[in-house]
DOKE-352966 format. One record per residue (C-alpha): residue in one letter; x, y, z. Coordinates in steps of 0.2 Angstrom, whole numbers, plus 5000, padded with zeros to 4 digits. Layout:
// DOKE-352966
aXYZ
...
END
This chain:
// DOKE-352966
m500050005000
k500750174995
e501050295009
n500150455008
p501350595003
y500450725013
k500450625030
k502050715036
y501350885032
f499750835042
y500750785057
m501750945056
a500151045055
a499450945070
c501050985080
l500951165076
f499151175080
g499451085097
a500851195101
f499851355097
a498351295107
l499451255122
s500251425121
i498551505121
i498051405136
l499651445146
f499451625142
f497651625148
l498151535164
l499551655168
y498451805164
k497051745175
i498051665188
d497251775202
a495551725197
i496051545195
k496751545213
s495151635220
m494151495211
i495151355218
s495151435235
h493251445235
i493051265229
v494251205243
s493251305256
t491651235250
m492251065249
m493151075266
p491950955276
f492150825262
i494050845262
i494150835281
g492950675280
a494050595267
v495650625278
l494750555294
a494150405284
y495850375277
i496650385295
i495350275303
c495250145289
p496650035295
l495850025312
c494149985304
c494849845293
m495649765308
l494049775318
e493049705303
k494149555302
m493849525320
y491949545318
m492049425303
k492749285314
l491549335328
f490049305316
a490849165307
k489349045311
m488049155301
k487549065285
n487049225276
i488849285270
q488149455263
m487249495280
q488849435289
e489949555279
k488649695281
i488549675300
a490449665302
r490749815291
g489449925301
a490049865318
s491849895313
v491550075307
f490450115323
s491850035334
g493250125325
i492350295326
v491950275345
i493750215349
t494450365339
l493250485348
i493650415365
v495550425362
v495350605357
y494250645372
i495450575384
i496950665376
l496050825377
i495450815395
i497150765400
l498150895389
i497051055389
p497051085408
q498851055410
l499251165394
v498251305401
s499051295418
s500751285410
v500451445400
m499751535414
r501251485425
l502451535411
v501651705410
q501851725429
i503651675429
l504151785414
p504251955423
g505351885437
s506451795424
a506551965414
e507052055430
r508451925434
a509051935416
i509152125417
k510152115434
w511351985427
l511652095412
e511952245422
a513152155433
a514052085418
l514152255410
s514652345426
s516452335422
h516252405404
e515552585406
e515352605387
l514252445385
l513352495401
a512952665394
y512352595377
s511252465386
e510452595397
q510052705382
a509252555373
i508252515389
d507652695390
r507252695371
a506252545373
y505352615389
h504852775379
i504252665364
l503152565376
e502552725385
d501952795368
w501152635363
l500252625380
s499552805378
k499152805359
g499152625352
l498452525366
l496652575362
e496852535344
s497652365348
v496252325360
e494952365346
n495952255334
i496052115347
m494152125350
t493852115332
g495051975330
l494151885344
s492451895336
s493151835320
g494051705328
v492551645337
i491651635320
s493151545313
i493151415327
m491251385325
g491551355306
i492951235310
l491851145322
m490451135310
n491651065296
l492350935308
f490550885313
v490050865295
g491750785290
m491450655304
i489750615295
v490550605278
a491950495285
v490650375292
y489850365275
l491550345266
l492050205278
l490450105276
a490550125257
r492450105255
k492349935246
k490949995234
l491850155230
a493450065227
r492549935215
q491750085206
a493450175204
q494150015197
m492749995185
i492950165179
v494850145176
y494549975166
s493150055156
i494250195150
f495950115147
r496549955140
k496949815152
k498849835152
t498750025155
a497349995168
d498349865177
t499849985178
i498650125185
m497950005198
e499749955203
e500250135205
a498650175215
r499150035227
y500850105228
v500250275232
d499150205246
k500550105253
v501750255254
f500450375261
s499650265274
g501250185280
f502150355281
i500650455289
n500150325302
g501950275306
k502350455309
i500950485321
l501250335331
d503150375331
a502750555337
v501650485351
i502950365357
v504250495357
a503150615367
l502850485380
i504650445382
c505050635383
y503650655397
f504350505408
g506150565405
m505650745412
m504650665426
l506250565431
f507250725431
r505950805443
l506150665455
f507950685456
n507750875458
p506350905471
g505951075477
r506551165461
e505451265449
m505151145434
m504351175417
s502751075413
e503150905406
t501550905397
l501851065387
v503651005382
c503150835377
v501650905366
i502851025357
v504150885355
g502750765348
i501950885336
f503550945328
n504250765327
v502850735314
i503850845302
p505250745294
f507050785295
f507150955304
g505550955314
w506550885329
y507651035329
i506151155329
g505451065344
l507051065353
i507451245351
i505651305356
s505651185371
a507351225377
l506951415376
l505451385387
i506351275399
l507751405400
i506551535406
v506051425421
n507551325425
p509251335416
i509851165424
q508351075417
c508651155400
i510351075400
f509650905405
f508250925392
i509550965378
v510650815382
f509050695384
d508250755368
v509850725358
i509950545365
l508050525362
q508250585344
q509650455341
i508550315348
d507150375337
g508150395321
n509050225323
i507850115332
l506050175334
g505850255317
p506550115306
k505449985316
i503850085316
i503950175299
g505250075289
n505750145273
t504050195266
t504650335254
g506250255246
i507050425243
s508650495249
s508850635263
i509150775250
w507550745242
v506650735259
l507350905263
f506850975245
s505050905247
i504850985264
f505451155258
l504451145242
f502751085249
g502951175265
d503051335256
i501451295246
w500351215260
g501251255276
f501251125290
a500151005280
g501451025266
m502850985277
l501950825283
l501250765266
g502650835255
v503850685258
p502650545253
l501950655239
f503650685232
a504050495234
v502650455223
i503150585210
y504950525211
h504350345208
a503350385193
i504850485185
r505950335189
r504850215180
l504650325165
v506550345164
f506850165165
r505550125152
g506350255140
l508050175143
s507250005139
r506350065123
n508050145117
g509049995120
q509950055135
e509549915147
e511349895152
m511350075158
a509850045169
a510549885175
a512149965180
y511250105189
e510149985199
q511749885204
d512650045210
y511150125217
p509949995222
k508150055225
k507650065243
d506149945246
v504550015251
m503749945266
d502849775263
END
């Protein structure tokens, strides 16, 4: 059969048209970037209860699956298999939600009163600590007249600035604070409403999780050929394994580290009775929360906790720094690998890169989710590169790279 002589011109025209169309679309996106951001923000705000519900369902799902297996064994004598699965699924979701709420309630009633008392005590201690620091500074500078004169000028200037603010800016600040409090109350009510609706959405998602997974699978296989659909499903399982293993493992690891920190500081209190001590609860909460952030979250928690402890008790601060460094070594070399394993399969430099990149985009959530998200992107790029090498007859290059830099296995 004779090849059409105009075929190459048709391909050239199609490529030019595609490039022109993409250029127009790109120009439109850049020109209307503010409107697009506003639209996306509005959609996210509207769908926030469903986003919260999906996140809660994803976190609670492993517990529900474990409980469902237990209920299936408990109702194993039922003859109707469908009824058995329905009852087991409903009971597992109900039990999982109840257990989660009980755990959250216990944590809140234990932590909130102690956190409030710790903050109040810190506020009471601050003036005395500041006075002691000023006296120490004056004693240290007493032998240096020039430095003492500069420090006195700086203190006088700060005093005049504070006096001007109290006489002029205080009323405006109070008005701003009251306005902020009213808007803050409205924001808190909105957050609570989103959490309530999100919990309802999470229940529905957990009850229908198998049906939704089956529907998604049917959609994929109805659009793509079997080989492509198999690849997509395989990648979806990989994404689920990376995200679930990393997030759940990080949360469990942070809780264990916070508990060890709490008992370590309690032990120091026993050996130093009668001294003013920083609240163990406040410190362990700070350490636990920032330990969720990979790579350098520990440093942030250490610096904040050490500064708070230094205000109250410098000796306890020294003990805490030494103890926290040892705890970090134990967590990094023993607890972390046992609990989390190597769920991402990427090196430390890419972990740091993903934290900075997604942290700048999404804040704290980006710092937490950026690592598994980048791991998925890295995995997809790696597969495309190796497939391209294989297509171009460069299997030896791919094999040599795998031999020199073997891929880190993702958690089974």
